[in-house]
C-alpha positions in Angstrom: 139.6 87.3 -5.4 141.4 89.9 -3.2 144.9 88.4 -2.7 147.5 89.9 -0.4 151.1 89.2 -1.0 153.3 89.0 2.1 156.8 89.0 0.8 160.3 90.0 1.9 160.8 92.0 -1.3 159.2 92.5 -4.7 161.7 90.2 -6.4 161.4 88.7 -9.9 159.1 85.8 -8.7 156.8 88.1 -6.8 156.7 90.4 -9.9 155.8 87.5 -12.2 153.1 86.2 -9.9 151.7 89.7 -9.5 151.4 90.1 -13.3 150.0 86.6 -13.8 147.3 86.9 -11.1 146.4 90.5 -12.0 146.0 89.3 -15.6 143.5 86.7 -14.5 141.3 89.4 -12.8 142.5 89.1 -9.2 142.9 92.2 -7.1 146.5 92.1 -5.7 148.0 94.2 -3.0 151.5 93.8 -1.5 153.0 94.2 1.9 156.6 93.8 2.7 157.2 91.5 5.7 158.8 94.0 8.0 157.1 93.2 11.3 154.2 91.2 12.6 152.3 94.3 13.5 152.7 95.8 10.0 151.5 92.5 8.4 148.6 92.4 10.7 147.6 95.9 9.8 147.8 95.1 6.1 145.5 92.1 6.6 143.0 94.3 8.5 143.0 97.0 5.8 142.8 94.8 2.8 140.6 92.0 4.2 142.0 89.4 1.7 140.3 86.3 0.5 143.7 84.7 0.3 147.3 85.5 1.4 150.2 84.3 -0.8 153.8 84.5 0.4 156.1 84.3 -2.7 159.3 85.1 -0.9 159.8 85.0 2.9 162.8 85.0 5.2 160.7 84.4 8.4 157.5 82.7 9.4 154.1 84.2 9.0 152.8 85.0 12.5 150.1 82.8 14.1 147.9 85.8 14.4 147.5 85.8 10.6 147.7 82.1 9.5 145.3 81.0 12.2 142.6 83.3 10.9 143.4 83.4 7.1 144.4 80.9 4.5 148.0 81.6 3.8 149.9 79.8 0.9 153.6 79.8 1.1 155.8 79.3 -2.0 158.6 76.9 -1.0 161.5 76.4 -3.5 161.7 72.7 -2.7 160.2 69.4 -3.8 157.2 68.0 -1.9 158.4 66.8 1.5 161.4 69.1 1.6 161.4 71.4 4.6 163.6 74.0 6.0 165.7 77.0 4.8 168.4 77.0 2.0 166.4 74.4 0.0 167.7 75.4 -3.4 171.2 76.0 -2.1 171.4 72.4 -0.7 170.0 70.9 -3.9 172.5 72.7 -6.2 175.5 72.0 -4.0 174.5 68.3 -3.7 173.8 68.0 -7.4 170.3 66.4 -7.1 168.9 65.6 -10.6 165.4 67.0 -10.0 163.9 69.7 -7.9 160.7 71.6 -7.6 158.4 74.1 -6.0 155.7 73.3 -3.4 152.8 75.6 -2.4 151.7 74.7 1.1 149.5 76.1 3.8 151.2 78.1 6.6 151.0 76.5 10.0 153.1 76.5 13.2 155.8 74.2 11.8 157.7 75.7 8.9 157.1 74.0 5.5 155.0 71.3 7.1 151.5 72.4 6.2 149.1 70.7 3.8 150.2 70.8 0.1 148.0 72.7 -2.3 150.0 72.3 -5.4 153.5 71.4 -6.6 155.6 71.4 -9.8 159.0 69.7 -10.5 161.8 70.4 -13.0 165.2 68.9 -14.0 167.9 70.7 -12.0 170.6 71.9 -14.4 174.2 72.7 -13.2 173.8 76.5 -12.9 173.8 79.4 -10.5 171.1 79.6 -7.9 170.0 83.0 -9.1 169.6 81.7 -12.6 167.7 78.6 -11.6 165.5 80.8 -9.3 164.7 83.2 -12.1 164.0 80.5 -14.7 162.9 77.0 -13.7 161.9 77.9 -10.1 159.8 80.8 -11.3 158.1 78.9 -14.0 157.3 76.0 -11.6 156.1 78.5 -9.0 153.8 80.2 -11.4 152.2 76.9 -12.5 151.8 75.7 -8.9 150.5 79.0 -7.5 147.9 79.3 -10.3 146.8 75.8 -9.7 146.5 76.4 -6.0 144.6 79.7 -6.5 142.2 77.9 -8.8 141.7 75.2 -6.2 141.0 77.7 -3.5 138.5 79.5 -5.7 136.7 76.3 -6.6 136.4 75.4 -3.0 136.3 71.6 -3.6 140.0 70.7 -3.0 141.3 69.2 0.2 145.1 69.7 0.6 147.0 66.7 1.9 149.8 66.5 4.4 153.0 65.0 3.2 155.7 63.5 5.5 159.1 65.2 5.2 162.4 65.9 7.0 163.7 69.3 7.7 167.3 70.2 6.8 169.3 72.8 8.5 170.2 76.3 7.4 173.3 76.0 5.1 176.3 77.7 6.8 179.6 79.0 5.4 181.4 76.0 6.8 179.1 73.9 4.6 180.1 75.9 1.6 183.8 76.1 2.4 186.1 75.5 -0.6 189.3 73.5 -0.5 191.3 74.9 -3.4 194.0 72.3 -3.0 191.8 69.2 -3.1 188.5 70.0 -4.8 187.9 69.8 -8.5 186.6 72.6 -10.7 183.1 70.9 -10.8 183.0 70.6 -7.0 184.0 74.2 -6.4 181.7 75.5 -9.1 178.8 73.7 -7.4 179.5 75.5 -4.1 179.9 78.9 -5.8 176.8 78.3 -7.9 174.7 77.3 -4.8 175.7 80.6 -3.0 175.6 82.9 -6.0 173.4 86.0 -5.7 173.4 85.7 -1.9 175.3 85.2 0.3 178.4 84.1 -1.8 181.1 81.8 -0.5 183.4 83.1 2.3 187.0 82.9 1.2 190.2 84.9 0.7 191.9 86.8 -2.1 195.3 88.4 -1.8 195.2 87.4 1.9 192.0 89.4 2.5 188.7 87.9 3.6 185.9 88.3 1.1 182.9 86.6 -0.4 183.1 85.1 -4.0 180.4 85.2 -6.7 180.0 84.9 -10.5 182.1 81.8 -11.2 183.0 80.4 -14.7 184.9 77.3 -15.6 188.1 77.5 -17.6 188.8 74.7 -20.1 192.2 75.4 -21.5 194.3 77.2 -18.8 195.4 75.7 -15.5 197.9 76.1 -12.8 198.7 75.2 -9.2 195.6 74.6 -7.1 194.6 77.8 -5.3 197.1 79.9 -7.2 195.9 83.2 -8.7 196.9 82.7 -12.3 195.9 85.9 -14.1 193.1 88.4 -15.0 190.9 89.2 -17.9 189.1 92.5 -17.9 187.3 92.4 -14.5 187.7 88.7 -13.7 190.4 86.7 -11.9 191.5 83.2 -12.7 192.3 80.8 -9.9 193.6 77.2 -10.0 191.7 74.2 -8.8 192.8 70.5 -8.2 192.1 69.7 -11.9 191.9 73.0 -13.8 190.9 76.6 -13.1 187.9 78.8 -12.4 187.2 82.5 -13.2 185.9 84.6 -10.4 183.9 87.5 -11.7 182.8 89.3 -8.6 183.8 89.6 -5.0 182.7 91.5 -1.8 185.4 92.5 0.6 184.6 92.5 4.3 182.4 95.4 5.1 182.1 96.3 1.4 179.7 95.9 -1.5 179.7 93.4 -4.3 182.0 94.5 -7.2 183.8 93.2 -10.2 186.7 91.2 -8.9 189.5 93.4 -10.2 187.7 96.5 -8.9 187.2 94.9 -5.4 190.9 93.9 -5.4 193.1 96.4 -7.2 196.0 94.1 -6.3 194.8 92.0 -9.2 196.4 94.4 -11.6 199.7 92.8 -10.7 198.6 89.5 -12.1 199.4 88.6 -15.8 196.7 89.6 -18.3 195.1 86.7 -20.1 193.3 88.4 -23.1 191.2 86.8 -25.8 192.1 87.3 -29.4 189.3 89.6 -30.6 185.5 89.5 -30.1 184.8 86.0 -31.6 183.3 83.5 -29.2 185.9 81.2 -27.7 185.8 77.6 -28.9 186.3 76.3 -25.3 184.5 77.2 -22.1 186.0 80.3 -20.5 185.0 83.7 -19.1 184.1 86.0 -21.9 181.7 88.8 -21.2 181.4 90.0 -24.8 181.3 87.4 -27.6 180.5 87.4 -31.3 179.3 84.6 -33.6 178.2 84.5 -37.2 175.9 82.3 -39.2 173.7 82.6 -42.2 174.4 86.3 -42.8 173.6 87.1 -39.2 176.0 88.4 -36.5 175.2 87.5 -32.9 176.6 89.8 -30.2 176.3 88.4 -26.7 177.1 90.4 -23.6 177.1 88.4 -20.3 177.2 91.2 -17.7 176.6 90.1 -14.2 173.0 90.9 -13.0 172.6 92.9 -16.2 174.5 95.9 -14.8 176.6 97.8 -17.4 179.5 99.8 -16.1 181.1 102.7 -18.0 183.9 100.5 -19.2 181.6 97.7 -20.2 179.4 100.1 -22.2 182.5 101.4 -24.0 183.8 98.0 -24.8 180.4 96.8 -26.0 180.1 99.9 -28.2 183.5 99.1 -29.7 182.4 95.5 -30.3 179.1 96.6 -31.9 180.9 99.0 -34.2 183.3 96.3 -35.2 180.3 93.9 -35.8 178.9 96.5 -38.3 182.1 96.1 -40.4 181.5 92.3 -40.8 179.9 90.9 -44.0 176.4 90.4 -42.4 172.9 91.8 -43.1 171.5 91.5 -39.5 173.1 92.0 -36.1 171.3 90.3 -33.1 172.1 91.8 -29.7 171.6 88.8 -27.5 172.5 90.1 -24.1 173.2 87.5 -21.4 171.6 84.3 -20.3 169.7 85.7 -17.4 169.6 89.4 -18.1 169.6 91.5 -21.3 170.4 94.7 -19.5 169.4 96.6 -16.4 171.1 99.8 -17.4 173.9 101.6 -15.6 176.1 99.8 -13.0 175.0 101.1 -9.6 177.6 99.2 -7.6 180.6 100.5 -9.6 179.1 104.0 -9.3 178.7 103.7 -5.5 182.4 102.5 -5.3 183.7 105.5 -7.3 185.6 108.4 -5.7 182.8 110.7 -7.1 179.5 108.7 -7.6 178.1 111.8 -9.3 180.9 111.9 -11.9 180.8 108.2 -12.4 177.0 108.3 -12.9 177.5 111.0 -15.6 180.2 108.9 -17.3 178.1 105.8 -17.2 175.0 107.3 -18.6 176.9 108.9 -21.4 178.7 105.6 -22.2 175.4 103.7 -22.4 173.9 106.6 -24.5 176.9 106.2 -26.9 176.0 102.6 -27.3 172.3 103.4 -27.9 173.3 106.0 -30.5 175.6 103.6 -32.3 172.7 101.1 -32.6 170.2 103.8 -33.7 172.6 105.1 -36.3 173.6 101.8 -37.8 172.9 102.0 -41.6 174.7 98.9 -42.8 172.6 96.2 -41.0 169.2 95.7 -39.6 169.4 95.2 -35.8 167.5 92.9 -33.5 167.5 93.0 -29.7 166.7 89.4 -28.5 165.7 89.5 -24.9 166.1 86.0 -23.5 166.5 87.4 -20.0 165.0 90.1 -17.9 165.6 93.8 -18.5 165.0 96.9 -16.4 165.4 100.7 -16.4 167.7 101.9 -19.1 168.2 98.3 -20.4 164.5 98.3 -21.6 165.0 101.4 -23.7 168.5 100.4 -24.9 166.8 97.4 -26.5 164.3 99.6 -28.2 167.2 101.4 -30.0 167.3 98.3 -32.2 165.0 98.0 -35.3 163.3 94.9 -33.9 162.8 93.7 -30.3 162.0 90.1 -29.8 161.4 89.0 -26.2 161.0 85.6 -24.6 157.8 84.7 -22.9 158.4 84.6 -19.2 160.9 87.6 -19.3 160.0 90.3 -16.8 160.5 94.0 -17.8 160.7 97.0 -15.6 160.7 99.9 -18.1 160.9 102.8 -15.6 163.5 104.7 -13.6 161.6 106.4 -10.8 162.1 103.7 -8.3 165.8 104.7 -8.2 165.4 108.0 -6.5 163.1 109.5 -9.1 165.6 109.3 -12.0 164.4 110.9 -15.2 166.2 108.4 -17.4 168.0 108.6 -20.7 168.9 106.1 -23.5 166.8 108.2 -25.8 163.5 106.9 -24.3 161.8 110.3 -24.9 162.5 109.8 -28.6 161.9 106.0 -28.9 158.9 105.4 -26.7 156.1 107.8 -27.7 156.0 106.7 -31.4 155.5 103.2 -30.2 152.9 103.7 -27.5 151.7 107.3 -27.8 152.5 110.2 -25.6 149.9 109.2 -23.0 151.1 105.6 -23.1 154.7 106.7 -22.6 153.8 108.8 -19.6 151.8 106.0 -18.1 154.7 103.5 -18.5 157.2 105.9 -16.9 154.8 106.8 -14.1 153.5 103.2 -13.5 156.6 101.8 -11.8 155.2 98.3 -12.0 156.6 95.2 -13.8 155.5 94.3 -17.3 155.4 90.9 -18.9 156.6 90.2 -22.4 153.1 89.7 -23.9 152.0 93.0 -22.3 155.0 94.8 -23.9 154.1 93.5 -27.3 150.4 94.3 -26.8 151.2 97.9 -26.0 153.5 98.2 -29.0 156.6 98.8 -27.0 158.2 95.6 -28.3 157.6 93.7 -31.5 157.2 90.0 -30.8 156.9 87.6 -27.9 158.4 84.2 -28.6 157.9 81.0 -26.7 160.4 80.2 -23.9 161.5 76.7 -25.1 163.7 77.1 -28.2 163.9 80.9 -27.9 167.5 81.0 -29.2 166.8 78.7 -32.1 163.6 80.7 -33.0 165.6 84.0 -32.9 168.3 82.6 -35.1 165.8 81.3 -37.7 163.9 84.6 -37.7 167.1 86.6 -38.1 168.3 84.4 -41.0 164.9 84.9 -42.7 165.2 88.6 -42.2 168.7 88.6 -43.7 167.5 86.5 -46.7 164.2 88.3 -47.3 163.7 89.7 -50.9 162.8 93.1 -49.5 165.9 93.4 -47.3 167.5 96.2 -49.3 164.3 98.1 -49.3 163.9 97.7 -45.6 167.5 98.9 -45.0 167.0 101.9 -47.3 163.7 102.8 -45.6 165.4 102.6 -42.2 168.1 105.0 -43.3 165.5 107.4 -44.8 163.5 107.5 -41.6 166.6 108.1 -39.5 167.6 111.1 -41.8 164.0 112.5 -41.7 163.9 112.2 -37.9 167.4 113.8 -37.6 166.2 116.7 -39.8 163.1 117.2 -37.6 165.0 117.0 -34.3 168.6 115.8 -34.1 169.5 112.9 -31.7 171.9 115.3 -30.0 169.0 117.5 -28.9 167.0 114.5 -27.6 170.1 113.4 -25.7 170.8 116.8 -24.3 167.2 117.2 -23.1 167.3 113.9 -21.2 170.8 114.6 -19.8 169.8 118.0 -18.6 167.3 116.3 -16.3 169.8 113.5 -15.4 172.4 116.2 -14.5 169.9 117.5 -11.8 169.5 113.9 -10.5 173.3 113.4 -10.3 174.5 116.9 -9.2 171.3 118.8 -8.0 170.1 119.6 -4.5 167.8 116.6 -4.3 169.9 113.6 -3.1 167.1 111.0 -3.7 169.0 109.1 -6.4 172.2 108.9 -4.3 170.3 107.8 -1.2 168.3 105.2 -3.2 171.4 103.9 -4.9 173.2 103.5 -1.5 170.3 101.5 0.0 170.1 99.4 -3.2 173.8 98.3 -3.3 174.0 98.0 0.5 170.9 95.6 0.5 169.3 97.7 3.2 166.3 95.9 4.6 162.9 97.5 3.6 161.5 99.8 6.3 158.2 100.3 4.5 156.2 99.2 1.4 156.1 101.6 -1.5 152.6 103.0 -1.9 152.3 101.9 -5.6 152.6 98.3 -4.4 150.5 98.6 -1.1 147.1 99.2 -2.7 145.5 98.9 0.8 147.4 102.0 2.0 146.2 104.3 -0.7 144.5 107.4 0.7 141.3 106.6 -1.2 141.3 102.9 -0.1 138.2 101.7 1.6 138.4 98.6 3.7 135.9 96.0 2.4 133.1 95.3 4.8 
């Protein structure tokens, strides 16, 4: 079928549905929901058999739903209606939630139900639940609905329900004096990603994000107790919570201590070394060891890696190579492995060009440290999404294992036509061929885990359930394998042969020559694209690589 996506943006759910439906032979085109007239034009040009709305912030116009079958993906259980569905569910702590695919009509979320899927609702951030459980449920429900539309023998049923109101900041308000850590965490989790919880730090209005419970430190409720790296610790009625990110009024979302330099006056609360804490706390880099394997996790918010984070992670990795292990597993974070350089901290810098240069060199130092490790075999275990430089940073490891369901965006051009670095020009062609490498970099479309393995870009796609256990088992088997010494020796020989043929320094300089033009050259595309990205500027048009119906050679079906 020809399926048109009407969506607010090409977010992770829309990307996953695009890949799943394309893989099943459907022809997909995308139009961002900018204005009724633009959406109407897209429908006229594409003449879809079906319209799917994966992510909307306003209603589909009657001029479209009255003439075409439109299926809306609603992140709520059957019968749930209204906005902020997932926000309310998380804040109220309901035990189960779901996704409903329903037909668009005049009343929001009240049309006939075509499919639905439920899941247990864990205590976690909204963005995390959306990227994981909500996305998996939505994929199952949308595929079932599309099959039913295609079969033509299904009659959707209306389900009674009650609409809830848009959640407001007054509904999210935190009482630091009275509320417990769990109560405050639920409110912060329900608002994480967007819009955050309106509050104050150092007497200044702001929005709070990225909260973590603290199990061993506590103080007076509401008191700012200390700082660790980029996070601030604040007391609750029964404990304390780490606040990792904040957005000041009129500003952009930043690490808390960067958003509020006043935090530097707070006492520092460091951890002793890289080892994972035995009690819940905020720890963005953590090391564990088992069965001859070292596991290095890096929980960086939204997968963005600042200059300082890259430097600290490089230090942690180099330390890990001195430990008595045979394999090092780079775990990344729970929701993201890495999305490359940190665009928000770059935007906030006095010289974004200089900070971009420092950041790309810092992440290249990390990639080079992984590439040049001769004492262990290395594994990148991607349990979360990855994009841009993060995709190629992972490829610096000897093996890349990726969880089924992870979305990859291995390209740079969407960010102002960046050339990219992280040694992609060295790492990618041997895996996928020169033509394949050029196609990936030019493609600018998302890639699923199975597709990455099929292309040869990554090495193994592992099932979602039990991914961490499977990675640990495989890594232990790799460490105990009889041919381990031979593999390690072969790795070193290949690196030395590659170095003799063309040193890493040359690969790096060739990439950075192009990046220098992106950062300091006459074309401001990167700086403009970065500004709009961090400022969350509303889309004013749909990129042509997504809007197939707007290609110059597109012919409207008759």
